[in-house]
C-alpha positions, 0 to 999 in steps of 0.5 A, spaced: 588 763 117 594 764 122 600 759 119 599 756 127 592 754 126 590 747 129 587 745 122 594 746 119 598 743 124 594 736 124 595 737 115 602 738 117 604 732 121 599 728 117 603 730 110 609 728 115 606 722 117 604 720 109 612 722 107 615 717 112 610 711 111 610 712 103 618 712 105 619 706 109 614 702 104 619 703 098 624 701 103 621 695 103 615 692 101 612 696 096 620 696 092 616 692 087 610 697 086 614 703 086 619 701 081 612 701 076 613 708 076 619 710 075 619 711 067 624 708 062 627 713 060 630 715 067 637 712 064 637 710 072 636 703 076 629 704 078 630 700 084 634 705 086 630 710 084 625 707 088 630 706 094 633 714 093 625 717 093 624 713 099 629 716 103 627 723 100 620 721 102 623 719 110 627 725 110 621 730 108 616 726 112 621 727 119 622 735 117 615 737 116 614 733 123 620 736 127 622 742 123 616 747 125 619 753 124 622 750 119 616 748 115 615 754 110 622 751 107 619 745 108 614 745 105 616 749 098 621 743 097 616 737 099 611 741 093 617 741 089 618 734 090 611 732 089 612 736 082 618 732 081 615 725 082 609 727 078 612 724 071 613 718 074 605 717 075 604 720 068 609 714 065 604 709 069 599 713 065 601 713 059 605 705 058 598 702 062 603 699 068 599 696 074 600 698 080 597 700 087 590 697 085 591 702 079 590 697 073 584 700 069 587 706 064 581 711 067 584 709 075 591 712 073 588 717 069 584 719 076 591 718 080 594 724 076 589 730 079 591 729 085 598 730 085 596 737 085 592 736 090 599 733 094 603 739 092 596 744 095 597 740 101 604 741 103 603 748 101 598 750 105 598 746 110 607 749 112 604 756 111 608 756 104 603 758 100 597 763 101 600 766 107 596 770 111 596 778 110 600 781 115 603 774 117 611 774 118 616 769 116 
């Protein structure tokens, strides 16, 4: 499947829209919920982390939507972002912190398995990986 196929393009747009929406949530109504995911061991103010990550998420979402020629590079950056925020999800599980309706250990554990899917979504939808045979950058 070509990196310019409509399923990949649609997936990239959906991911971009989701990132913009989540980023706006970080900056507005969901700040407290997102603070629950900031690990206690991180030596930064939780609100600062939430606001900064919200700005980054909005930027990454816009990049996915507005920079189709740089989609491969953006895909790798988005995937790295999802890896970078994974410790927050692990922390939420380990500290048994309720947020986003994740109010059981089981729900928090199941959520951990979705993060790798987000990484794969970022890489596949942008054509970053796996690169189709014969496809040029």
